[in-house]
C-alpha positions, 0 to 999 in steps of 0.5 A: 415700379408700382408698390401697393399700400401694404408693401409700402408700410411693410417696407418702411417699418424696417426703419423702426428702431428699438428707440423709436416712438410711434406717432399716429394721426386718426382721420385718414390714417388710422380710421377713414372718416371722410364719409361720416364727416360729410354725411353729418355735415350734410344732415346738419346744413339740411336742418339749419339751412334746408340746403342739400349739400351733395348738390353743392359739394362734388369733391374727393377732398375731405369736407371741413368747416372752411368749406361752408362759407365757400359753398354757402356764401351768404352764411351768417356766423350764427348759421355757421356755429349752429351747423358746426354744433349740429354736425358734432351732435349728429356725428354718432349716427354715422359712425358705422360709415368709419372704417379702420385701416387694417394695415395701420392697426397691424403696425400698432398691434406689432410694436405696442408691447415694445414701443411707445404709441402716441395719438397725435390728431387734430380731431377734437377729444370728444369726437376722436374718443367717440370714433376710437371707442366705436372701433374698440381702440380707446385704449391702444395708445400710451398718450393721446393728443387732441385739437384742444391741446394745440388750440391757439398755439402757433406751433404744429401738433408735432412740435407741441408733443415733442416739447411736452414729452421731451422727445428727440425728433430723430426718435419719432416715427410718424404715420400721417396722411396730411401733406401739410402735417408732413411738411411741418414734421420735416421742418422739426428734423424728423427724418423723411425716411421715419415718415409714412405717408399713408396717401402714397 
């Protein structure tokens, strides 16, 4: 039987216990940022290389820095750095292309008065706060963890947060859209029934 995302999220919420601590990813989970991300990269590539990224990239997957070398093989290291920097500077222009996942936001609003709500994102601090500020969500979390927290560390973002806040993995309830991150959460003994895969 097929189940829609709203029903899935409502059903799995029943697993949230009094002692649960809720982890929320940002990109693709709380906020859909794919279009803003691509458009800012597209303009950056146009400025640095005078190439229309749309003609090279036709995927439904999220565009990342790694895609730059795949699509532009002769890209120099300096050009790569210039594109990444320019993309960051341009991102604000496309914040209106980001949208809140109402289903996920409703969960936060429902449990924020009784449970710890933690942002655990691979986004940079500046970009994440820029997005949250734009959507008036900057103050909804008890703690926020960003890419800078885990840089140069081998552990996953969830492992870092569990150790930093001394949290029992069995208490954690995760909202996430990235398959790799979900697999890493399972390795940490976070129960499968405590993980909401937003892509389902």
